[in-house]
ChimeraX commands (.cxc) that place a marker at each C-alpha (Angstrom):
marker #1 position -159.48,55.90,-9.36 radius 0.5
marker #1 position -156.76,55.07,-6.83 radius 0.5
marker #1 position -158.01,53.09,-3.84 radius 0.5
marker #1 position -156.04,52.13,-0.74 radius 0.5
marker #1 position -157.14,49.47,1.72 radius 0.5
marker #1 position -155.60,49.45,5.19 radius 0.5
marker #1 position -155.73,45.74,5.94 radius 0.5
marker #1 position -154.39,43.71,8.83 radius 0.5
marker #1 position -151.16,41.97,7.83 radius 0.5
marker #1 position -151.78,38.34,8.73 radius 0.5
marker #1 position -149.61,35.43,7.62 radius 0.5
marker #1 position -152.62,33.09,7.64 radius 0.5
marker #1 position -156.14,33.30,6.22 radius 0.5
marker #1 position -158.37,35.62,8.24 radius 0.5
marker #1 position -161.87,36.36,6.96 radius 0.5
marker #1 position -161.79,40.16,7.05 radius 0.5
marker #1 position -158.37,40.41,5.42 radius 0.5
marker #1 position -159.36,37.92,2.72 radius 0.5
marker #1 position -162.42,40.06,1.94 radius 0.5
marker #1 position -160.16,43.10,1.38 radius 0.5
marker #1 position -157.93,41.03,-0.91 radius 0.5
marker #1 position -160.94,39.95,-3.00 radius 0.5
marker #1 position -162.15,43.57,-3.18 radius 0.5
marker #1 position -158.68,44.66,-4.32 radius 0.5
marker #1 position -158.56,42.03,-7.06 radius 0.5
marker #1 position -162.05,42.92,-8.29 radius 0.5
marker #1 position -161.27,46.64,-8.44 radius 0.5
marker #1 position -158.01,46.05,-10.35 radius 0.5
marker #1 position -159.92,43.91,-12.88 radius 0.5
marker #1 position -162.24,46.92,-13.35 radius 0.5
marker #1 position -159.30,49.18,-14.18 radius 0.5
marker #1 position -158.66,50.89,-10.83 radius 0.5
marker #1 position -155.28,51.24,-9.17 radius 0.5
marker #1 position -155.31,49.51,-5.78 radius 0.5
marker #1 position -152.86,49.73,-2.88 radius 0.5
marker #1 position -152.99,47.25,-0.02 radius 0.5
marker #1 position -151.47,48.73,3.12 radius 0.5
marker #1 position -150.50,45.73,5.24 radius 0.5
marker #1 position -150.28,47.03,8.79 radius 0.5
marker #1 position -149.73,45.33,12.15 radius 0.5
marker #1 position -153.38,45.70,13.14 radius 0.5
marker #1 position -154.84,43.41,15.83 radius 0.5
marker #1 position -151.50,41.69,16.37 radius 0.5
marker #1 position -151.02,40.61,12.75 radius 0.5
marker #1 position -147.64,41.23,11.18 radius 0.5
marker #1 position -145.82,40.39,7.95 radius 0.5
marker #1 position -142.21,41.00,6.97 radius 0.5
marker #1 position -142.48,40.53,3.20 radius 0.5
marker #1 position -145.16,40.09,0.56 radius 0.5
marker #1 position -144.19,36.46,-0.11 radius 0.5
marker #1 position -145.89,35.56,3.17 radius 0.5
marker #1 position -149.19,36.02,1.33 radius 0.5
marker #1 position -148.44,33.00,-0.88 radius 0.5
marker #1 position -151.74,31.47,0.20 radius 0.5
marker #1 position -153.66,34.11,-1.83 radius 0.5
marker #1 position -153.53,34.87,-5.57 radius 0.5
marker #1 position -153.42,38.62,-6.10 radius 0.5
marker #1 position -154.04,40.26,-9.48 radius 0.5
marker #1 position -150.78,41.63,-10.95 radius 0.5
marker #1 position -151.96,45.25,-10.58 radius 0.5
marker #1 position -152.44,45.15,-6.79 radius 0.5
marker #1 position -149.62,47.08,-5.13 radius 0.5
marker #1 position -148.51,45.99,-1.67 radius 0.5
marker #1 position -147.11,48.30,0.99 radius 0.5
marker #1 position -145.81,47.01,4.32 radius 0.5
marker #1 position -146.26,49.76,6.89 radius 0.5
marker #1 position -145.56,49.98,10.60 radius 0.5
marker #1 position -148.13,50.99,13.21 radius 0.5
marker #1 position -147.29,54.70,12.93 radius 0.5
marker #1 position -146.03,55.48,9.42 radius 0.5
marker #1 position -144.12,58.69,8.85 radius 0.5
marker #1 position -145.83,61.43,6.81 radius 0.5
marker #1 position -145.42,60.87,3.09 radius 0.5
marker #1 position -144.83,57.11,3.42 radius 0.5
marker #1 position -148.32,56.08,2.37 radius 0.5
marker #1 position -149.19,56.16,-1.34 radius 0.5
marker #1 position -151.52,58.82,-2.70 radius 0.5
marker #1 position -155.12,57.69,-3.06 radius 0.5
marker #1 position -158.53,59.06,-3.99 radius 0.5
marker #1 position -160.18,56.77,-1.42 radius 0.5
marker #1 position -158.74,55.14,1.71 radius 0.5
marker #1 position -160.73,52.34,3.29 radius 0.5
marker link #1:1,2 radius 0.2
marker link #1:2,3 radius 0.2
marker link #1:3,4 radius 0.2
marker link #1:4,5 radius 0.2
marker link #1:5,6 radius 0.2
marker link #1:6,7 radius 0.2
marker link #1:7,8 radius 0.2
marker link #1:8,9 radius 0.2
marker link #1:9,10 radius 0.2
marker link #1:10,11 radius 0.2
marker link #1:11,12 radius 0.2
marker link #1:12,13 radius 0.2
marker link #1:13,14 radius 0.2
marker link #1:14,15 radius 0.2
marker link #1:15,16 radius 0.2
marker link #1:16,17 radius 0.2
marker link #1:17,18 radius 0.2
marker link #1:18,19 radius 0.2
marker link #1:19,20 radius 0.2
marker link #1:20,21 radius 0.2
marker link #1:21,22 radius 0.2
marker link #1:22,23 radius 0.2
marker link #1:23,24 radius 0.2
marker link #1:24,25 radius 0.2
marker link #1:25,26 radius 0.2
marker link #1:26,27 radius 0.2
marker link #1:27,28 radius 0.2
marker link #1:28,29 radius 0.2
marker link #1:29,30 radius 0.2
marker link #1:30,31 radius 0.2
marker link #1:31,32 radius 0.2
marker link #1:32,33 radius 0.2
marker link #1:33,34 radius 0.2
marker link #1:34,35 radius 0.2
marker link #1:35,36 radius 0.2
marker link #1:36,37 radius 0.2
marker link #1:37,38 radius 0.2
marker link #1:38,39 radius 0.2
marker link #1:39,40 radius 0.2
marker link #1:40,41 radius 0.2
marker link #1:41,42 radius 0.2
marker link #1:42,43 radius 0.2
marker link #1:43,44 radius 0.2
marker link #1:44,45 radius 0.2
marker link #1:45,46 radius 0.2
marker link #1:46,47 radius 0.2
marker link #1:47,48 radius 0.2
marker link #1:48,49 radius 0.2
marker link #1:49,50 radius 0.2
marker link #1:50,51 radius 0.2
marker link #1:51,52 radius 0.2
marker link #1:52,53 radius 0.2
marker link #1:53,54 radius 0.2
marker link #1:54,55 radius 0.2
marker link #1:55,56 radius 0.2
marker link #1:56,57 radius 0.2
marker link #1:57,58 radius 0.2
marker link #1:58,59 radius 0.2
marker link #1:59,60 radius 0.2
marker link #1:60,61 radius 0.2
marker link #1:61,62 radius 0.2
marker link #1:62,63 radius 0.2
marker link #1:63,64 radius 0.2
marker link #1:64,65 radius 0.2
marker link #1:65,66 radius 0.2
marker link #1:66,67 radius 0.2
marker link #1:67,68 radius 0.2
marker link #1:68,69 radius 0.2
marker link #1:69,70 radius 0.2
marker link #1:70,71 radius 0.2
marker link #1:71,72 radius 0.2
marker link #1:72,73 radius 0.2
marker link #1:73,74 radius 0.2
marker link #1:74,75 radius 0.2
marker link #1:75,76 radius 0.2
marker link #1:76,77 radius 0.2
marker link #1:77,78 radius 0.2
marker link #1:78,79 radius 0.2
marker link #1:79,80 radius 0.2
marker link #1:80,81 radius 0.2
marker link #1:81,82 radius 0.2
view
């Protein structure tokens, strides 16, 4: 299954975002494909994935930096979007 999480893109640890990251890691370990859509939600913003150096992601988690209003076709295909 392909699962996408729309998560706030914070440069520091924030409880809700960290929960999504743990869910993503757990689902990848169970054989699912997982996309993390890092969006500027609630004022959070990241410019590149290296800003998440404070968290260890599983190698299979795919990161996508999106703006507040992504163009059609920019988001990856998914069976489930959370």
